[in-house]
Structure formats: C-alpha cells, structure tokens
C-alpha positions in Angstrom: 0.3 0.1 -0.2 2.8 2.0 -0.5 1.3 4.6 -3.5 -1.4 5.8 -1.0 -0.8 8.5 0.8 -1.0 9.1 4.3 -1.9 11.8 7.2 -1.8 11.7 10.5 -4.5 12.8 12.7 -2.5 15.3 14.4 -2.1 17.1 11.6 -5.8 17.4 10.8 -8.4 19.9 12.1 -10.8 18.9 14.7 -13.4 20.0 12.4 -14.0 19.8 9.2 -17.3 22.2 8.9 -16.6 24.4 6.4 -13.4 23.7 5.1 -13.5 24.9 1.7 -9.9 22.8 1.4 -10.2 19.6 2.5 -13.2 16.8 2.6 -12.8 14.0 5.0 -15.0 10.8 3.6 -15.8 8.7 6.5 -16.5 5.1 4.9 -17.5 3.1 7.9 -21.2 1.7 8.4 -24.2 3.4 9.7 -23.8 2.3 13.2 -20.1 3.0 13.5 -21.0 6.4 12.6 -23.4 6.8 15.2 -21.4 5.8 17.8 -18.5 8.4 17.2 -17.7 10.9 14.0 -15.5 13.6 13.3 -17.5 16.7 13.0 -18.2 17.8 9.3 -17.4 14.6 8.1 -19.1 13.3 4.7 -20.4 9.5 5.4 -20.6 7.2 2.6 -20.5 4.0 3.6 -17.6 1.8 1.8 -19.8 -0.3 0.0 -22.1 2.8 -1.2 -19.1 5.0 -2.6 -18.7 3.8 -6.0 -22.8 4.5 -6.3 -22.2 7.7 -4.6 -18.9 9.5 -5.9 -20.7 12.1 -7.7 -20.9 13.6 -3.6 -17.5 13.8 -3.6 -16.1 17.3 -4.2 -13.4 16.4 -6.5 -12.0 19.8 -6.1 -11.4 19.4 -2.9 -8.3 17.4 -0.7 -9.4 13.9 -0.2 -9.0 12.4 3.0 -10.4 9.1 4.2 -11.1 7.4 7.3 -12.5 4.5 9.0 -12.1 2.8 11.9 -8.4 1.8 11.8 -7.5 2.3 8.3 -8.0 -1.2 6.1 -11.4 0.3 4.5 -9.9 3.7 3.7 -6.9 2.1 2.1 -9.5 -0.3 -0.2 -12.0 2.7 -1.1 -8.4 4.9 -1.5 -6.8 1.9 -4.3 -10.6 2.0 -5.9 -10.6 5.7 -6.5 -6.9 6.0 -7.7 -8.0 3.0 -10.0 -10.1 5.7 -11.4 -7.9 9.0 -11.3 -8.9 10.2 -8.2 -5.9 11.1 -5.8 -6.7 11.2 -1.9 -5.0 10.2 1.4 -5.4 7.9 4.5 -5.9 9.3 8.1 -3.8 7.1 9.4 -4.9 4.8 11.7 -8.7 5.7 11.6 -10.8 6.7 14.1 -9.3 4.5 16.6 -5.8 7.2 16.4 -8.1 9.6 16.1 -10.0 9.0 19.9 -6.7 7.9 21.4 -5.1 11.3 20.4 -8.1 13.0 22.2 -9.3 14.8 19.3 -13.2 15.3 19.6 -16.1 13.4 18.2 -19.8 13.9 17.3 -22.5 11.0 18.7 -25.6 10.1 16.9 -26.7 9.4 13.4 -26.8 13.4 12.5 -24.4 14.3 9.5 -22.3 17.2 11.9 
C-alpha cells in the first residue's frame, strides 16, 4: 500500500465543517458513524462509494477515514484506479480518539 498517501490525525483539524480546501470521507457503517464521528465529515459507507462518488467534491483535497485504516486503503485503491487522488487517515477513528480529538455522536451528519 506504499502508493497511497497517508496523513496523521495530529495533522488534521478537529472539525471539517466549512473547510473549503479538504473533504473528510468517512467510509464506516451507519452504526459506527452513530457511535462517534468527526464533525464536518462526509459519511458514505464503503459499499456505497462507487454509486455515490458524485457526492464527493473532487475539487477539494480528499481524506478518507474508517475505524483503523483497512477500509480506507481499500477505497483509496479503488479511487486511484479511477484517477481520484486522496490520502488515508492513518489509524482511523481509533487513532483519532486515542489522540483525544473530539467526536460527535448520533446519526446526524454534523
């Protein structure tokens, strides 16, 4: 997975709401999203991304997060094959929470 760029959670803002330069795509399942997610992230479960890729603003830097990075690498491989660049958030939500960064709970999108 050496061709895929990564970014550390410590290099990211706590909130992506209104970030015009970057988009954080969370590819976890609905129940995982409801348990804890990053404010301002776009939630599209992994299996739904191919059918919903038009919802991703490709004019912004794409960052992908999941629980521990496995699904993020899988979807980035798919997106790279389609000419879409992005980076994986190393360690995913586990790393995010271990770093003490804030989360939102519930099923709402923000």
